[in-house]
PDB file of N, CA, C and O in Angstrom:
ATOM      1  N   MET A   1       0.849  -1.169   0.000  1.00  0.00           N
ATOM      2  CA  MET A   1       0.000   0.000   0.000  1.00  0.00           C
ATOM      3  C   MET A   1       0.894   1.233   0.000  1.00  0.00           C
ATOM      4  O   MET A   1       1.820   1.319   0.808  1.00  0.00           O
ATOM      5  N   PRO A   2       0.636   2.192  -0.893  1.00  0.00           N
ATOM      6  CA  PRO A   2       1.475   3.391  -0.913  1.00  0.00           C
ATOM      7  C   PRO A   2       1.276   4.223   0.352  1.00  0.00           C
ATOM      8  O   PRO A   2       0.217   4.193   0.979  1.00  0.00           O
ATOM      9  N   SER A   3       2.315   4.959   0.705  1.00  0.00           N
ATOM     10  CA  SER A   3       2.244   5.824   1.881  1.00  0.00           C
ATOM     11  C   SER A   3       3.109   7.056   1.660  1.00  0.00           C
ATOM     12  O   SER A   3       3.951   7.098   0.763  1.00  0.00           O
ATOM     13  N   VAL A   4       2.877   8.051   2.500  1.00  0.00           N
ATOM     14  CA  VAL A   4       3.660   9.277   2.486  1.00  0.00           C
ATOM     15  C   VAL A   4       3.886   9.676   3.942  1.00  0.00           C
ATOM     16  O   VAL A   4       3.018   9.464   4.788  1.00  0.00           O
ATOM     17  N   ASN A   5       5.051  10.253   4.234  1.00  0.00           N
ATOM     18  CA  ASN A   5       5.327  10.759   5.573  1.00  0.00           C
ATOM     19  C   ASN A   5       5.037  12.249   5.616  1.00  0.00           C
ATOM     20  O   ASN A   5       5.560  13.021   4.812  1.00  0.00           O
ATOM     21  N   VAL A   6       4.194  12.645   6.567  1.00  0.00           N
ATOM     22  CA  VAL A   6       3.827  14.050   6.742  1.00  0.00           C
ATOM     23  C   VAL A   6       4.122  14.427   8.186  1.00  0.00           C
ATOM     24  O   VAL A   6       3.483  13.919   9.107  1.00  0.00           O
ATOM     25  N   ASN A   7       5.079  15.308   8.382  1.00  0.00           N
ATOM     26  CA  ASN A   7       5.464  15.739   9.729  1.00  0.00           C
ATOM     27  C   ASN A   7       5.727  14.551  10.651  1.00  0.00           C
ATOM     28  O   ASN A   7       5.331  14.566  11.817  1.00  0.00           O
ATOM     29  N   GLY A   8       6.385  13.534  10.136  1.00  0.00           N
ATOM     30  CA  GLY A   8       6.739  12.374  10.932  1.00  0.00           C
ATOM     31  C   GLY A   8       5.653  11.318  11.062  1.00  0.00           C
ATOM     32  O   GLY A   8       5.871  10.291  11.704  1.00  0.00           O
ATOM     33  N   LEU A   9       4.493  11.548  10.468  1.00  0.00           N
ATOM     34  CA  LEU A   9       3.406  10.570  10.511  1.00  0.00           C
ATOM     35  C   LEU A   9       3.284   9.870   9.167  1.00  0.00           C
ATOM     36  O   LEU A   9       3.279  10.518   8.120  1.00  0.00           O
ATOM     37  N   LYS A  10       3.187   8.561   9.200  1.00  0.00           N
ATOM     38  CA  LYS A  10       3.014   7.789   7.973  1.00  0.00           C
ATOM     39  C   LYS A  10       1.525   7.709   7.644  1.00  0.00           C
ATOM     40  O   LYS A  10       0.730   7.238   8.456  1.00  0.00           O
ATOM     41  N   LEU A  11       1.154   8.171   6.452  1.00  0.00           N
ATOM     42  CA  LEU A  11      -0.230   8.090   5.992  1.00  0.00           C
ATOM     43  C   LEU A  11      -0.297   7.163   4.790  1.00  0.00           C
ATOM     44  O   LEU A  11       0.407   7.366   3.801  1.00  0.00           O
ATOM     45  N   ASN A  12      -1.136   6.153   4.876  1.00  0.00           N
ATOM     46  CA  ASN A  12      -1.378   5.258   3.754  1.00  0.00           C
ATOM     47  C   ASN A  12      -2.501   5.834   2.903  1.00  0.00           C
ATOM     48  O   ASN A  12      -3.326   6.608   3.388  1.00  0.00           O
ATOM     49  N   TYR A  13      -2.526   5.454   1.647  1.00  0.00           N
ATOM     50  CA  TYR A  13      -3.591   5.940   0.772  1.00  0.00           C
ATOM     51  C   TYR A  13      -3.828   4.961  -0.364  1.00  0.00           C
ATOM     52  O   TYR A  13      -2.976   4.134  -0.690  1.00  0.00           O
ATOM     53  N   LEU A  14      -5.003   5.077  -0.954  1.00  0.00           N
ATOM     54  CA  LEU A  14      -5.346   4.341  -2.164  1.00  0.00           C
ATOM     55  C   LEU A  14      -5.215   5.317  -3.315  1.00  0.00           C
ATOM     56  O   LEU A  14      -5.513   6.500  -3.148  1.00  0.00           O
ATOM     57  N   GLU A  15      -4.782   4.864  -4.466  1.00  0.00           N
ATOM     58  CA  GLU A  15      -4.594   5.750  -5.621  1.00  0.00           C
ATOM     59  C   GLU A  15      -5.097   5.058  -6.876  1.00  0.00           C
ATOM     60  O   GLU A  15      -4.829   3.879  -7.106  1.00  0.00           O
ATOM     61  N   ARG A  16      -5.840   5.823  -7.694  1.00  0.00           N
ATOM     62  CA  ARG A  16      -6.351   5.301  -8.961  1.00  0.00           C
ATOM     63  C   ARG A  16      -6.358   6.421  -9.995  1.00  0.00           C
ATOM     64  O   ARG A  16      -6.493   7.592  -9.642  1.00  0.00           O
ATOM     65  N   GLY A  17      -6.213   6.069 -11.265  1.00  0.00           N
ATOM     66  CA  GLY A  17      -6.465   6.963 -12.383  1.00  0.00           C
ATOM     67  C   GLY A  17      -5.370   7.943 -12.731  1.00  0.00           C
ATOM     68  O   GLY A  17      -4.297   7.975 -12.127  1.00  0.00           O
ATOM     69  N   GLN A  18      -5.690   8.747 -13.738  1.00  0.00           N
ATOM     70  CA  GLN A  18      -4.818   9.803 -14.258  1.00  0.00           C
ATOM     71  C   GLN A  18      -5.663  11.062 -14.426  1.00  0.00           C
ATOM     72  O   GLN A  18      -6.889  10.985 -14.505  1.00  0.00           O
ATOM     73  N   GLY A  19      -5.018  12.202 -14.480  1.00  0.00           N
ATOM     74  CA  GLY A  19      -5.729  13.458 -14.703  1.00  0.00           C
ATOM     75  C   GLY A  19      -5.618  14.367 -13.504  1.00  0.00           C
ATOM     76  O   GLY A  19      -4.750  14.177 -12.652  1.00  0.00           O
ATOM     77  N   PRO A  20      -6.509  15.375 -13.429  1.00  0.00           N
ATOM     78  CA  PRO A  20      -6.474  16.300 -12.295  1.00  0.00           C
ATOM     79  C   PRO A  20      -6.691  15.532 -10.984  1.00  0.00           C
ATOM     80  O   PRO A  20      -7.507  14.611 -10.930  1.00  0.00           O
ATOM     81  N   PRO A  21      -5.963  15.911  -9.933  1.00  0.00           N
ATOM     82  CA  PRO A  21      -6.076  15.159  -8.676  1.00  0.00           C
ATOM     83  C   PRO A  21      -7.326  15.499  -7.871  1.00  0.00           C
ATOM     84  O   PRO A  21      -7.800  16.635  -7.863  1.00  0.00           O
ATOM     85  N   ILE A  22      -7.837  14.481  -7.199  1.00  0.00           N
ATOM     86  CA  ILE A  22      -8.906  14.628  -6.209  1.00  0.00           C
ATOM     87  C   ILE A  22      -8.439  13.874  -4.974  1.00  0.00           C
ATOM     88  O   ILE A  22      -7.952  12.748  -5.076  1.00  0.00           O
ATOM     89  N   VAL A  23      -8.588  14.499  -3.799  1.00  0.00           N
ATOM     90  CA  VAL A  23      -8.233  13.844  -2.541  1.00  0.00           C
ATOM     91  C   VAL A  23      -9.517  13.596  -1.752  1.00  0.00           C
ATOM     92  O   VAL A  23     -10.284  14.524  -1.496  1.00  0.00           O
ATOM     93  N   LEU A  24      -9.744  12.345  -1.372  1.00  0.00           N
ATOM     94  CA  LEU A  24     -10.908  11.962  -0.580  1.00  0.00           C
ATOM     95  C   LEU A  24     -10.445  11.662   0.838  1.00  0.00           C
ATOM     96  O   LEU A  24      -9.495  10.906   1.041  1.00  0.00           O
ATOM     97  N   SER A  25     -11.115  12.253   1.812  1.00  0.00           N
ATOM     98  CA  SER A  25     -10.767  12.025   3.215  1.00  0.00           C
ATOM     99  C   SER A  25     -12.014  11.561   3.956  1.00  0.00           C
ATOM    100  O   SER A  25     -13.038  12.245   3.941  1.00  0.00           O
ATOM    101  N   HIS A  26     -11.932  10.412   4.599  1.00  0.00           N
ATOM    102  CA  HIS A  26     -13.097   9.848   5.278  1.00  0.00           C
ATOM    103  C   HIS A  26     -13.338  10.518   6.618  1.00  0.00           C
ATOM    104  O   HIS A  26     -12.477  11.221   7.146  1.00  0.00           O
ATOM    105  N   GLY A  27     -14.528  10.286   7.156  1.00  0.00           N
ATOM    106  CA  GLY A  27     -14.901  10.844   8.446  1.00  0.00           C
ATOM    107  C   GLY A  27     -14.561   9.922   9.601  1.00  0.00           C
ATOM    108  O   GLY A  27     -13.944   8.871   9.423  1.00  0.00           O
ATOM    109  N   PHE A  28     -14.966  10.329  10.762  1.00  0.00           N
ATOM    110  CA  PHE A  28     -14.723   9.610  12.011  1.00  0.00           C
ATOM    111  C   PHE A  28     -15.337   8.212  11.951  1.00  0.00           C
ATOM    112  O   PHE A  28     -16.441   8.041  11.433  1.00  0.00           O
ATOM    113  N   GLN A  29     -14.645   7.236  12.466  1.00  0.00           N
ATOM    114  CA  GLN A  29     -15.059   5.830  12.531  1.00  0.00           C
ATOM    115  C   GLN A  29     -15.381   5.244  11.158  1.00  0.00           C
ATOM    116  O   GLN A  29     -16.291   4.426  11.026  1.00  0.00           O
ATOM    117  N   ASN A  30     -14.656   5.652  10.169  1.00  0.00           N
ATOM    118  CA  ASN A  30     -14.792   5.122   8.828  1.00  0.00           C
ATOM    119  C   ASN A  30     -13.380   4.881   8.321  1.00  0.00           C
ATOM    120  O   ASN A  30     -12.422   5.040   9.077  1.00  0.00           O
ATOM    121  N   SER A  31     -13.233   4.508   7.077  1.00  0.00           N
ATOM    122  CA  SER A  31     -11.898   4.364   6.506  1.00  0.00           C
ATOM    123  C   SER A  31     -11.930   4.748   5.039  1.00  0.00           C
ATOM    124  O   SER A  31     -13.000   4.877   4.443  1.00  0.00           O
ATOM    125  N   GLY A  32     -10.764   4.928   4.467  1.00  0.00           N
ATOM    126  CA  GLY A  32     -10.672   5.243   3.047  1.00  0.00           C
ATOM    127  C   GLY A  32     -11.254   4.150   2.174  1.00  0.00           C
ATOM    128  O   GLY A  32     -11.605   4.391   1.019  1.00  0.00           O
ATOM    129  N   PHE A  33     -11.359   2.940   2.725  1.00  0.00           N
ATOM    130  CA  PHE A  33     -11.947   1.845   1.962  1.00  0.00           C
ATOM    131  C   PHE A  33     -13.431   2.084   1.696  1.00  0.00           C
ATOM    132  O   PHE A  33     -14.011   1.431   0.829  1.00  0.00           O
ATOM    133  N   ALA A  34     -14.056   3.011   2.428  1.00  0.00           N
ATOM    134  CA  ALA A  34     -15.460   3.351   2.181  1.00  0.00           C
ATOM    135  C   ALA A  34     -15.641   3.929   0.782  1.00  0.00           C
ATOM    136  O   ALA A  34     -16.744   3.897   0.237  1.00  0.00           O
ATOM    137  N   PHE A  35     -14.565   4.458   0.198  1.00  0.00           N
ATOM    138  CA  PHE A  35     -14.637   5.046  -1.141  1.00  0.00           C
ATOM    139  C   PHE A  35     -14.441   4.027  -2.256  1.00  0.00           C
ATOM    140  O   PHE A  35     -14.536   4.375  -3.432  1.00  0.00           O
ATOM    141  N   THR A  36     -14.170   2.776  -1.904  1.00  0.00           N
ATOM    142  CA  THR A  36     -13.903   1.749  -2.911  1.00  0.00           C
ATOM    143  C   THR A  36     -14.963   1.696  -4.016  1.00  0.00           C
ATOM    144  O   THR A  36     -14.597   1.577  -5.186  1.00  0.00           O
ATOM    145  N   PRO A  37     -16.262   1.779  -3.697  1.00  0.00           N
ATOM    146  CA  PRO A  37     -17.267   1.688  -4.760  1.00  0.00           C
ATOM    147  C   PRO A  37     -17.190   2.799  -5.812  1.00  0.00           C
ATOM    148  O   PRO A  37     -17.625   2.600  -6.946  1.00  0.00           O
ATOM    149  N   ILE A  38     -16.647   3.958  -5.453  1.00  0.00           N
ATOM    150  CA  ILE A  38     -16.613   5.061  -6.424  1.00  0.00           C
ATOM    151  C   ILE A  38     -15.221   5.350  -6.984  1.00  0.00           C
ATOM    152  O   ILE A  38     -15.086   6.150  -7.910  1.00  0.00           O
ATOM    153  N   LEU A  39     -14.186   4.712  -6.436  1.00  0.00           N
ATOM    154  CA  LEU A  39     -12.819   5.000  -6.888  1.00  0.00           C
ATOM    155  C   LEU A  39     -12.638   4.777  -8.388  1.00  0.00           C
ATOM    156  O   LEU A  39     -12.120   5.651  -9.083  1.00  0.00           O
ATOM    157  N   ASP A  40     -13.053   3.634  -8.886  1.00  0.00           N
ATOM    158  CA  ASP A  40     -12.838   3.336 -10.305  1.00  0.00           C
ATOM    159  C   ASP A  40     -13.630   4.271 -11.214  1.00  0.00           C
ATOM    160  O   ASP A  40     -13.157   4.653 -12.284  1.00  0.00           O
ATOM    161  N   ARG A  41     -14.819   4.632 -10.790  1.00  0.00           N
ATOM    162  CA  ARG A  41     -15.620   5.558 -11.612  1.00  0.00           C
ATOM    163  C   ARG A  41     -14.975   6.950 -11.660  1.00  0.00           C
ATOM    164  O   ARG A  41     -14.886   7.551 -12.731  1.00  0.00           O
ATOM    165  N   LEU A  42     -14.533   7.455 -10.524  1.00  0.00           N
ATOM    166  CA  LEU A  42     -13.845   8.748 -10.507  1.00  0.00           C
ATOM    167  C   LEU A  42     -12.534   8.679 -11.281  1.00  0.00           C
ATOM    168  O   LEU A  42     -12.136   9.654 -11.919  1.00  0.00           O
ATOM    169  N   ALA A  43     -11.864   7.531 -11.226  1.00  0.00           N
ATOM    170  CA  ALA A  43     -10.566   7.359 -11.884  1.00  0.00           C
ATOM    171  C   ALA A  43     -10.669   7.415 -13.405  1.00  0.00           C
ATOM    172  O   ALA A  43      -9.650   7.541 -14.085  1.00  0.00           O
ATOM    173  N   GLU A  44     -11.873   7.324 -13.947  1.00  0.00           N
ATOM    174  CA  GLU A  44     -12.041   7.464 -15.394  1.00  0.00           C
ATOM    175  C   GLU A  44     -11.674   8.870 -15.864  1.00  0.00           C
ATOM    176  O   GLU A  44     -11.295   9.061 -17.020  1.00  0.00           O
ATOM    177  N   ARG A  45     -11.788   9.865 -14.962  1.00  0.00           N
ATOM    178  CA  ARG A  45     -11.512  11.258 -15.338  1.00  0.00           C
ATOM    179  C   ARG A  45     -10.471  11.948 -14.466  1.00  0.00           C
ATOM    180  O   ARG A  45      -9.958  13.005 -14.833  1.00  0.00           O
ATOM    181  N   PHE A  46     -10.154  11.359 -13.311  1.00  0.00           N
ATOM    182  CA  PHE A  46      -9.287  12.025 -12.344  1.00  0.00           C
ATOM    183  C   PHE A  46      -8.234  11.065 -11.796  1.00  0.00           C
ATOM    184  O   PHE A  46      -8.354   9.846 -11.919  1.00  0.00           O
ATOM    185  N   ARG A  47      -7.209  11.641 -11.192  1.00  0.00           N
ATOM    186  CA  ARG A  47      -6.265  10.870 -10.371  1.00  0.00           C
ATOM    187  C   ARG A  47      -6.791  10.997  -8.941  1.00  0.00           C
ATOM    188  O   ARG A  47      -6.789  12.087  -8.370  1.00  0.00           O
ATOM    189  N   VAL A  48      -7.231   9.901  -8.376  1.00  0.00           N
ATOM    190  CA  VAL A  48      -7.943   9.917  -7.101  1.00  0.00           C
ATOM    191  C   VAL A  48      -7.057   9.358  -5.990  1.00  0.00           C
ATOM    192  O   VAL A  48      -6.452   8.296  -6.133  1.00  0.00           O
ATOM    193  N   PHE A  49      -6.994  10.087  -4.897  1.00  0.00           N
ATOM    194  CA  PHE A  49      -6.282   9.657  -3.697  1.00  0.00           C
ATOM    195  C   PHE A  49      -7.305   9.540  -2.570  1.00  0.00           C
ATOM    196  O   PHE A  49      -7.996  10.512  -2.266  1.00  0.00           O
ATOM    197  N   ALA A  50      -7.412   8.378  -1.952  1.00  0.00           N
ATOM    198  CA  ALA A  50      -8.267   8.181  -0.781  1.00  0.00           C
ATOM    199  C   ALA A  50      -7.344   7.949   0.410  1.00  0.00           C
ATOM    200  O   ALA A  50      -6.714   6.898   0.534  1.00  0.00           O
ATOM    201  N   VAL A  51      -7.278   8.938   1.271  1.00  0.00           N
ATOM    202  CA  VAL A  51      -6.378   8.887   2.424  1.00  0.00           C
ATOM    203  C   VAL A  51      -6.954   7.955   3.481  1.00  0.00           C
ATOM    204  O   VAL A  51      -8.139   8.026   3.808  1.00  0.00           O
ATOM    205  N   LEU A  52      -6.107   7.084   4.010  1.00  0.00           N
ATOM    206  CA  LEU A  52      -6.490   6.202   5.113  1.00  0.00           C
ATOM    207  C   LEU A  52      -5.943   6.848   6.381  1.00  0.00           C
ATOM    208  O   LEU A  52      -4.762   6.711   6.699  1.00  0.00           O
ATOM    209  N   ARG A  53      -6.798   7.543   7.088  1.00  0.00           N
ATOM    210  CA  ARG A  53      -6.346   8.324   8.232  1.00  0.00           C
ATOM    211  C   ARG A  53      -5.710   7.461   9.307  1.00  0.00           C
ATOM    212  O   ARG A  53      -6.033   6.283   9.453  1.00  0.00           O
ATOM    213  N   LYS A  54      -4.813   8.062  10.045  1.00  0.00           N
ATOM    214  CA  LYS A  54      -3.933   7.379  10.991  1.00  0.00           C
ATOM    215  C   LYS A  54      -4.649   6.436  11.956  1.00  0.00           C
ATOM    216  O   LYS A  54      -4.183   5.314  12.153  1.00  0.00           O
ATOM    217  N   ASN A  55      -5.732   6.837  12.548  1.00  0.00           N
ATOM    218  CA  ASN A  55      -6.367   6.023  13.583  1.00  0.00           C
ATOM    219  C   ASN A  55      -7.555   5.208  13.097  1.00  0.00           C
ATOM    220  O   ASN A  55      -8.322   4.693  13.910  1.00  0.00           O
ATOM    221  N   SER A  56      -7.719   5.084  11.795  1.00  0.00           N
ATOM    222  CA  SER A  56      -8.832   4.258  11.317  1.00  0.00           C
ATOM    223  C   SER A  56      -8.499   2.791  11.550  1.00  0.00           C
ATOM    224  O   SER A  56      -7.344   2.386  11.419  1.00  0.00           O
ATOM    225  N   ILE A  57      -9.481   2.014  11.886  1.00  0.00           N
ATOM    226  CA  ILE A  57      -9.269   0.614  12.265  1.00  0.00           C
ATOM    227  C   ILE A  57      -8.595  -0.205  11.169  1.00  0.00           C
ATOM    228  O   ILE A  57      -7.655  -0.937  11.477  1.00  0.00           O
ATOM    229  N   PRO A  58      -9.025  -0.124   9.886  1.00  0.00           N
ATOM    230  CA  PRO A  58      -8.340  -0.934   8.867  1.00  0.00           C
ATOM    231  C   PRO A  58      -6.851  -0.613   8.720  1.00  0.00           C
ATOM    232  O   PRO A  58      -6.055  -1.508   8.436  1.00  0.00           O
ATOM    233  N   VAL A  59      -6.468   0.646   8.909  1.00  0.00           N
ATOM    234  CA  VAL A  59      -5.054   1.012   8.806  1.00  0.00           C
ATOM    235  C   VAL A  59      -4.277   0.366   9.942  1.00  0.00           C
ATOM    236  O   VAL A  59      -3.182  -0.151   9.724  1.00  0.00           O
ATOM    237  N   GLN A  60      -4.825   0.388  11.145  1.00  0.00           N
ATOM    238  CA  GLN A  60      -4.144  -0.233  12.276  1.00  0.00           C
ATOM    239  C   GLN A  60      -4.013  -1.728  12.065  1.00  0.00           C
ATOM    240  O   GLN A  60      -2.966  -2.303  12.362  1.00  0.00           O
ATOM    241  N   ALA A  61      -5.058  -2.368  11.556  1.00  0.00           N
ATOM    242  CA  ALA A  61      -5.006  -3.811  11.317  1.00  0.00           C
ATOM    243  C   ALA A  61      -3.952  -4.142  10.268  1.00  0.00           C
ATOM    244  O   ALA A  61      -3.224  -5.125  10.403  1.00  0.00           O
ATOM    245  N   ALA A  62      -3.872  -3.324   9.225  1.00  0.00           N
ATOM    246  CA  ALA A  62      -2.884  -3.552   8.171  1.00  0.00           C
ATOM    247  C   ALA A  62      -1.468  -3.377   8.704  1.00  0.00           C
ATOM    248  O   ALA A  62      -0.536  -4.041   8.250  1.00  0.00           O
ATOM    249  N   ALA A  63      -1.315  -2.476   9.672  1.00  0.00           N
ATOM    250  CA  ALA A  63       0.004  -2.212  10.238  1.00  0.00           C
ATOM    251  C   ALA A  63       0.356  -3.189  11.360  1.00  0.00           C
ATOM    252  O   ALA A  63       1.492  -3.207  11.835  1.00  0.00           O
ATOM    253  N   GLY A  64      -0.627  -4.012  11.788  1.00  0.00           N
ATOM    254  CA  GLY A  64      -0.371  -4.967  12.860  1.00  0.00           C
ATOM    255  C   GLY A  64      -0.362  -4.343  14.233  1.00  0.00           C
ATOM    256  O   GLY A  64       0.273  -4.864  15.150  1.00  0.00           O
ATOM    257  N   THR A  65      -1.069  -3.220  14.388  1.00  0.00           N
ATOM    258  CA  THR A  65      -1.144  -2.555  15.683  1.00  0.00           C
ATOM    259  C   THR A  65      -2.575  -2.587  16.176  1.00  0.00           C
ATOM    260  O   THR A  65      -3.481  -2.987  15.444  1.00  0.00           O
ATOM    261  N   SER A  66      -2.780  -2.173  17.399  1.00  0.00           N
ATOM    262  CA  SER A  66      -4.128  -2.090  17.953  1.00  0.00           C
ATOM    263  C   SER A  66      -4.265  -0.803  18.732  1.00  0.00           C
ATOM    264  O   SER A  66      -3.285  -0.103  18.986  1.00  0.00           O
ATOM    265  N   ARG A  67      -5.493  -0.502  19.107  1.00  0.00           N
ATOM    266  CA  ARG A  67      -5.759   0.732  19.861  1.00  0.00           C
ATOM    267  C   ARG A  67      -5.284   0.623  21.281  1.00  0.00           C
ATOM    268  O   ARG A  67      -5.429   1.569  22.055  1.00  0.00           O
TER     269      ARG A  67
END
């Protein structure tokens, strides 16, 4: 899974498509995976980034950590 370091914090993200960028950020108690149903459709016209915020449960599970 791609990631970027921002001020010492590692942020994972999903990326699809080419074109002008769009950044999707999920809300509290959700994850970037909530955007999965629309990622491919948006990717037809845009380069889409869905940020997996630091404390979302799927990100912690992927990293092998817990709350």
